[in-house]
TORPA-4810 file (N, C-alpha, C, O; in nm, 3 decimals):
<nodes>
NODE_1_0.212_0.859_0.572_0.188_0.729_0.512_0.288_0.707_0.399_0.324_0.801_0.327_X
NODE_2_0.331_0.585_0.384_0.423_0.550_0.276_0.356_0.565_0.141_0.233_0.555_0.129_X
NODE_3_0.437_0.590_0.039_0.382_0.609_-0.095_0.312_0.483_-0.146_0.204_0.492_-0.205_X
NODE_4_0.371_0.369_-0.126_0.314_0.243_-0.175_0.249_0.166_-0.061_0.277_0.048_-0.038_X
NODE_5_0.162_0.236_0.010_0.093_0.175_0.122_-0.048_0.232_0.131_-0.078_0.337_0.073_X
NODE_6_-0.134_0.162_0.203_-0.269_0.211_0.228_-0.315_0.159_0.363_-0.258_0.065_0.418_X
NODE_7_-0.418_0.220_0.415_-0.472_0.183_0.545_-0.613_0.129_0.528_-0.693_0.184_0.453_X
NODE_8_-0.642_0.020_0.600_-0.775_-0.039_0.602_-0.809_-0.076_0.745_-0.720_-0.092_0.828_X
NODE_9_-0.936_-0.089_0.772_-0.980_-0.136_0.903_-0.983_-0.288_0.904_-1.029_-0.351_0.808_X
NODE_10_-0.934_-0.347_1.013_-0.941_-0.493_1.025_-1.077_-0.533_1.082_-1.164_-0.448_1.101_X
NODE_11_-1.095_-0.661_1.109_-1.224_-0.712_1.156_-1.262_-0.655_1.293_-1.379_-0.662_1.332_X
NODE_12_-1.165_-0.600_1.367_-1.193_-0.542_1.499_-1.207_-0.390_1.493_-1.223_-0.325_1.597_X
NODE_13_-1.201_-0.333_1.373_-1.213_-0.189_1.358_-1.084_-0.112_1.378_-1.086_0.011_1.386_X
NODE_14_-0.972_-0.183_1.387_-0.842_-0.118_1.404_-0.782_-0.085_1.269_-0.795_-0.162_1.173_X
NODE_15_-0.717_0.031_1.260_-0.649_0.067_1.137_-0.522_-0.015_1.119_-0.443_-0.029_1.212_X
NODE_16_-0.505_-0.070_1.001_-0.387_-0.149_0.968_-0.325_-0.091_0.842_-0.396_-0.066_0.744_X
NODE_17_-0.193_-0.069_0.844_-0.123_-0.019_0.726_-0.073_-0.139_0.646_-0.008_-0.229_0.700_X
NODE_18_-0.103_-0.140_0.518_-0.061_-0.247_0.428_0.037_-0.190_0.326_0.015_-0.082_0.272_X
NODE_19_0.145_-0.262_0.302_0.240_-0.227_0.198_0.199_-0.294_0.068_0.169_-0.413_0.066_X
NODE_20_0.198_-0.218_-0.040_0.166_-0.273_-0.171_0.291_-0.342_-0.225_0.396_-0.278_-0.239_X
NODE_21_0.282_-0.469_-0.255_0.394_-0.543_-0.311_0.400_-0.522_-0.462_0.506_-0.493_-0.517_X
NODE_22_0.286_-0.537_-0.528_0.278_-0.510_-0.671_0.132_-0.513_-0.715_0.045_-0.563_-0.645_X
NODE_23_0.109_-0.458_-0.832_-0.021_-0.464_-0.896_-0.002_-0.517_-1.037_0.107_-0.506_-1.094_X
NODE_24_-0.106_-0.574_-1.093_-0.097_-0.622_-1.231_-0.235_-0.641_-1.290_-0.335_-0.655_-1.220_X
NODE_25_-0.238_-0.641_-1.422_-0.360_-0.671_-1.495_-0.344_-0.807_-1.560_-0.242_-0.835_-1.623_X
NODE_26_-0.443_-0.891_-1.544_-0.439_-1.025_-1.602_-0.514_-1.027_-1.734_-0.631_-0.989_-1.740_X
NODE_27_-0.446_-1.071_-1.838_-0.512_-1.087_-1.967_-0.610_-1.204_-1.964_-0.709_-1.206_-2.037_X
NODE_28_-0.581_-1.301_-1.876_-0.669_-1.418_-1.865_-0.806_-1.383_-1.810_-0.908_-1.432_-1.858_X
NODE_29_-0.808_-1.296_-1.707_-0.934_-1.265_-1.640_-0.987_-1.126_-1.673_-1.101_-1.093_-1.640_X
NODE_30_-0.904_-1.044_-1.739_-0.940_-0.905_-1.770_-0.972_-0.825_-1.644_-1.062_-0.740_-1.644_X
NODE_31_-0.898_-0.852_-1.538_-0.916_-0.779_-1.412_-0.780_-0.730_-1.363_-0.675_-0.780_-1.404_X
NODE_32_-0.784_-0.629_-1.275_-0.664_-0.576_-1.213_-0.656_-0.626_-1.069_-0.757_-0.634_-0.999_X
NODE_33_-0.535_-0.660_-1.027_-0.514_-0.716_-0.894_-0.410_-0.634_-0.819_-0.319_-0.576_-0.878_X
NODE_34_-0.425_-0.633_-0.688_-0.328_-0.571_-0.600_-0.285_-0.678_-0.500_-0.368_-0.748_-0.442_X
NODE_35_-0.154_-0.690_-0.480_-0.099_-0.787_-0.386_-0.030_-0.706_-0.277_0.052_-0.619_-0.307_X
NODE_36_-0.064_-0.734_-0.152_-0.020_-0.648_-0.043_0.004_-0.730_0.085_-0.034_-0.846_0.094_X
NODE_37_0.068_-0.666_0.184_0.099_-0.733_0.309_0.095_-0.635_0.425_0.116_-0.515_0.408_X
NODE_38_0.068_-0.689_0.542_0.080_-0.609_0.665_0.209_-0.647_0.739_0.233_-0.602_0.851_X
NODE_39_0.290_-0.729_0.673_0.421_-0.773_0.722_0.415_-0.859_0.848_0.515_-0.873_0.918_X
NODE_40_0.298_-0.918_0.876_0.287_-1.012_0.987_0.341_-1.147_0.941_0.325_-1.184_0.825_X
NODE_41_0.403_-1.218_1.033_0.458_-1.349_1.002_0.358_-1.456_1.045_0.307_-1.455_1.158_X
NODE_42_0.330_-1.548_0.954_0.242_-1.661_0.983_0.311_-1.749_1.086_0.424_-1.793_1.065_X
NODE_43_0.243_-1.776_1.196_0.303_-1.854_1.305_0.333_-1.998_1.265_0.424_-2.060_1.320_X
NODE_44_0.257_-2.051_1.172_0.275_-2.191_1.132_0.389_-2.207_1.032_0.478_-2.290_1.050_X
NODE_45_0.387_-2.125_0.926_0.485_-2.142_0.818_0.610_-2.056_0.836_0.716_-2.089_0.782_X
NODE_46_0.597_-1.947_0.912_0.710_-1.856_0.927_0.722_-1.759_0.810_0.817_-1.681_0.805_X
NODE_47_0.628_-1.764_0.715_0.629_-1.675_0.600_0.551_-1.547_0.631_0.462_-1.547_0.716_X
NODE_48_0.586_-1.440_0.563_0.510_-1.316_0.575_0.377_-1.336_0.506_0.370_-1.390_0.395_X
NODE_49_0.270_-1.291_0.571_0.136_-1.307_0.515_0.117_-1.209_0.400_0.150_-1.091_0.411_X
NODE_50_0.064_-1.259_0.290_0.040_-1.180_0.170_-0.106_-1.195_0.132_-0.164_-1.303_0.141_X
NODE_51_-0.165_-1.085_0.088_-0.306_-1.083_0.051_-0.319_-1.033_-0.093_-0.228_-0.969_-0.145_X
NODE_52_-0.430_-1.064_-0.155_-0.456_-1.016_-0.291_-0.604_-0.983_-0.305_-0.690_-1.047_-0.244_X
NODE_53_-0.630_-0.882_-0.386_-0.768_-0.840_-0.410_-0.779_-0.786_-0.552_-0.679_-0.757_-0.618_X
NODE_54_-0.902_-0.775_-0.597_-0.931_-0.710_-0.724_-0.948_-0.561_-0.695_-1.006_-0.524_-0.593_X
NODE_55_-0.899_-0.476_-0.784_-0.916_-0.332_-0.763_-0.930_-0.261_-0.897_-0.900_-0.318_-1.002_X
NODE_56_-0.975_-0.137_-0.891_-0.989_-0.054_-1.011_-0.879_0.052_-1.008_-0.886_0.144_-0.926_X
NODE_57_-0.778_0.041_-1.093_-0.666_0.135_-1.090_-0.704_0.276_-1.134_-0.629_0.370_-1.110_X
NODE_58_-0.819_0.291_-1.196_-0.863_0.422_-1.244_-0.948_0.497_-1.142_-0.986_0.611_-1.166_X
NODE_59_-0.979_0.433_-1.030_-1.062_0.496_-0.927_-0.989_0.488_-0.793_-0.989_0.384_-0.729_X
NODE_60_-0.927_0.600_-0.750_-0.851_0.597_-0.624_-0.938_0.567_-0.501_-0.885_0.533_-0.395_X
NODE_61_-1.069_0.579_-0.514_-1.158_0.550_-0.401_-1.226_0.414_-0.414_-1.317_0.382_-0.338_X
NODE_62_-1.181_0.334_-0.511_-1.245_0.204_-0.531_-1.220_0.114_-0.411_-1.117_0.124_-0.344_X
NODE_63_-1.315_0.027_-0.386_-1.301_-0.069_-0.277_-1.236_-0.196_-0.330_-1.255_-0.234_-0.445_X
NODE_64_-1.158_-0.259_-0.243_-1.097_-0.387_-0.281_-1.206_-0.494_-0.283_-1.291_-0.500_-0.194_X
NODE_65_-1.200_-0.577_-0.386_-1.299_-0.683_-0.399_-1.232_-0.818_-0.377_-1.115_-0.838_-0.411_X
NODE_66_-1.307_-0.909_-0.319_-1.256_-1.044_-0.292_-1.233_-1.121_-0.421_-1.306_-1.105_-0.519_X
NODE_67_-1.132_-1.203_-0.420_-1.106_-1.296_-0.530_-1.184_-1.422_-0.500_-1.169_-1.482_-0.393_X
NODE_68_-1.267_-1.463_-0.596_-1.360_-1.571_-0.566_-1.340_-1.698_-0.647_-1.396_-1.802_-0.611_X
NODE_69_-1.262_-1.692_-0.754_-1.251_-1.813_-0.836_-1.113_-1.876_-0.823_-1.013_-1.809_-0.795_X
NODE_70_-1.110_-2.006_-0.842_-0.983_-2.080_-0.840_-0.891_-2.033_-0.952_-0.769_-2.027_-0.935_X
NODE_71_-0.950_-1.999_-1.067_-0.871_-1.952_-1.180_-0.794_-1.827_-1.143_-0.675_-1.815_-1.173_X
NODE_72_-0.861_-1.733_-1.077_-0.794_-1.609_-1.035_-0.684_-1.637_-0.935_-0.574_-1.582_-0.945_X
NODE_73_-0.711_-1.722_-0.837_-0.608_-1.755_-0.738_-0.489_-1.822_-0.804_-0.374_-1.797_-0.765_X
NODE_74_-0.513_-1.906_-0.902_-0.403_-1.974_-0.972_-0.314_-1.873_-1.043_-0.192_-1.886_-1.041_X
NODE_75_-0.374_-1.772_-1.107_-0.298_-1.668_-1.175_-0.207_-1.598_-1.073_-0.088_-1.578_-1.099_X
NODE_76_-0.263_-1.561_-0.960_-0.186_-1.489_-0.857_-0.078_-1.579_-0.798_0.036_-1.535_-0.781_X
NODE_77_-0.112_-1.703_-0.767_-0.013_-1.796_-0.711_0.104_-1.818_-0.808_0.219_-1.825_-0.765_X
NODE_78_0.075_-1.827_-0.936_0.181_-1.847_-1.035_0.276_-1.728_-1.036_0.398_-1.746_-1.039_X
NODE_79_0.222_-1.608_-1.033_0.307_-1.489_-1.030_0.390_-1.484_-0.902_0.509_-1.455_-0.906_X
NODE_80_0.328_-1.512_-0.788_0.402_-1.512_-0.661_0.514_-1.616_-0.661_0.624_-1.588_-0.614_X
NODE_81_0.486_-1.734_-0.712_0.587_-1.839_-0.718_0.703_-1.798_-0.808_0.819_-1.823_-0.776_X
NODE_82_0.672_-1.736_-0.921_0.775_-1.690_-1.013_0.863_-1.585_-0.947_0.986_-1.591_-0.956_X
NODE_83_0.800_-1.488_-0.881_0.877_-1.384_-0.812_0.963_-1.442_-0.700_1.077_-1.401_-0.681_X
NODE_84_0.909_-1.537_-0.628_0.983_-1.601_-0.520_1.106_-1.673_-0.574_1.214_-1.666_-0.515_X
NODE_85_1.090_-1.742_-0.685_1.204_-1.811_-0.747_1.309_-1.712_-0.795_1.429_-1.738_-0.783_X
NODE_86_1.265_-1.598_-0.851_1.360_-1.496_-0.896_1.440_-1.440_-0.779_1.560_-1.418_-0.792_X
NODE_87_1.374_-1.416_-0.666_1.443_-1.364_-0.548_1.544_-1.466_-0.497_1.657_-1.431_-0.465_X
NODE_88_1.503_-1.593_-0.490_1.595_-1.699_-0.444_1.715_-1.710_-0.537_1.829_-1.722_-0.491_X
NODE_89_1.690_-1.705_-0.667_1.798_-1.715_-0.765_1.896_-1.598_-0.750_2.017_-1.616_-0.756_X
NODE_90_1.842_-1.479_-0.732_1.926_-1.360_-0.715_2.011_-1.370_-0.589_2.129_-1.337_-0.590_X
NODE_91_1.950_-1.417_-0.479_2.024_-1.434_-0.353_2.135_-1.538_-0.369_2.246_-1.517_-0.322_X
NODE_92_2.105_-1.647_-0.435_2.206_-1.751_-0.457_2.320_-1.698_-0.541_2.436_-1.727_-0.513_X
NODE_93_2.288_-1.622_-0.643_2.391_-1.563_-0.730_2.479_-1.467_-0.651_2.601_-1.469_-0.664_X
NODE_94_2.417_-1.383_-0.568_2.493_-1.288_-0.484_2.583_-1.362_-0.386_2.697_-1.323_-0.364_X
NODE_95_2.531_-1.470_-0.326_2.611_-1.547_-0.231_2.729_-1.615_-0.298_2.836_-1.626_-0.239_X
NODE_96_2.711_-1.661_-0.422_2.818_-1.728_-0.495_2.927_-1.629_-0.539_3.042_-1.668_-0.558_X
NODE_97_2.889_-1.502_-0.556_2.985_-1.400_-0.598_3.072_-1.350_-0.483_3.175_-1.286_-0.506_X
NODE_98_3.031_-1.379_-0.362_3.107_-1.330_-0.244_3.221_-1.420_-0.209_3.293_-1.392_-0.113_X
</nodes>
């Protein structure tokens, strides 16, 4: 298994390996989040599917918890949008240097 990956069962009981994209603690919600992917591409948007959950970084056996509030989703969406813009900016800069 990869170092920054974990395995979970899907709704059909099949093991799925997820890559951890990043984790963070939100000062707004006082919770820790994990953002991860199974690298499947969404058929509609063409984007890689990304998931997020609440987790306890101090308990390696903790279960992932669902994110239930709009406030929490907004925090995660803002971080994802910021990272996406940074990646685009870096790619544009690299392309301009070539």
